[in-house]
Phi, psi and omega in degrees: 000128177284149177286162178303315181298322180294320179296316180297319180297317179297318180297320181295321180293320178299318183284331190265359178112203186301139178276143178233162180305140186289334181259142180242158178298142185293147173292149171302141182296129177239126184302129178083003181249104179288141175240108186260351179165155182218160176199155170285148172226130180264170180229125183288349183261348172208177188263011182275144177252147177240156175259121175267130177236129175268125184254337182184151172227105194238130179284137171226172180301119175083002182193183178224124184267123176260119176258136180208163175226159177225139176207144180289149171300156181304315183288350180253009181276068184211165174082211185281176177304147178261113179266097190290340178295340180272352180284142179072009182286166185108342179258036187293344180269001182269114171052055171214174185272022175095123174098348181289132178234350182261158181302320186293339182255359181253019178281153176203148171259124186250125177254090185293337181294324182251007177057046180226146175233146182241112186254185187292137174284144184243154179257146183287324189298319185229002183067007176281161177274169178275100189196176168301137180290143181306319184296334181272336186276068191215145167254119182294165182301333179263007181226035187291347177273002185265130169267125185252149183260136174230177177214157171220135177267119180263169173301153184295127175275129183304152184292341179273002176258115186260337183219138179223171168257142182250125175256122179200139178060039180065017179228154180247126174249118189264155173068042181268124180288146176257121184237181185250146172086153181286152173287145180228155002277147174273141182237167183284332179302123183292338177218075186290158175290148179305131178095352181257000182131181184242147181297150176283119186277137182279065185293332180296337181283346182300322181294341181264003182300139180274128175042062182302336179295336179282352177274000178252123186242140164286131179287152181246105180277125187230144171230118187249131172263103187298321183294319185265351179058042176239126180243124176265130183223152174231126180223121181060033179082001180255129181275136178227152173238122178259124178253130182289116182294337178297327178279326185283325189223152168284165181304129178063018180247157177237011175265134183294140178281172179292339180270355184287335186303317183294324179293316182291322176299318178296318179296317179297320178296319179298317182295316181292315182295336179283358181069031185296138174226151177092220188249129170260156179245128177252117186241127177267140178228150177231173169276190185263006174296147182073182185279162179299319181296317179296315182294323178296315179296317180298318181295324178293317181292324178291320176299320179295321180295316179293319180299318180295319179292323178293321185302325181288344186247000182247153176296153183296345180285350180256122175260162187233130174255135183250134182221143172242128180250353181060227182262009192284344183230067180291148173250002182210169179287132175278005179277348181236156178297320179298316180295317179297321179298320179293326181286336178278098187205162170238125184253133176251118181256124180273151178295146184291000000 
């Protein structure tokens, strides 16, 4: 069984582009600069690789400050300016409050022991997160050898949690200690070079964060059978089965395909073996193609088709509730083909 963090890391890599080795060559030791973990991070817009280094995860009032730096490999210190906020992008649907596409806003501290993740706090004025600004998190064309330091303020990690895994830039850095207080000295440069000081954190903005409770996520532990397209998940103590709608239905159709039978039989077996009693809920979901009204209707018809097929395979003591959500509850970005495929699904929720 893979750990939750391992599943999340794999998901982030799928969403963020080519996978690279999780470990990167160590930075030269710089006095006063802690190195808590490193990883390669790729960029979907060019072939250069950067080294991500985690320097600190520090508690402050109302939040947790994540310090990190990015710098190009020696052999990649060529060409145009390196805009590090674009590295690792594509995983914008992973552990954020919706809409984040830059590296600085897709960071999260993951507590696998308690199945909780703490993501970036957001501001109401511009919907940006409390972090280094994208425009500053850059190595200019004449400074490509510089590793620059940035920060992101995450939701507060509880004081009884001493170590977490950090997800940032489509990579997972494991075993990062959570400590107290800001790193010093703080300097005026918004993205200083490694070893010259630490960025000044916008702590006053923490009080302005929008819905900070939404930056705390229950982790979703998943085991996927790629051949059968059935995903078993547990969220908040409730067991769910996600069925890939691409296997169940043809495009824009609500009639089950010839290949759907094996998936539904497997789902029925899972439900029965779990000792389920009472009412299960079958929920249809779509991507955002077509209108909201069309997608809502399609999701309802697909939920009804799966519910009817399940009813024939389940004991009479189990009743089925059918729901259509349309495009309203995506689990991935609808901006990519991969994301749209993940959003096209039928979810079976078992009673708690």
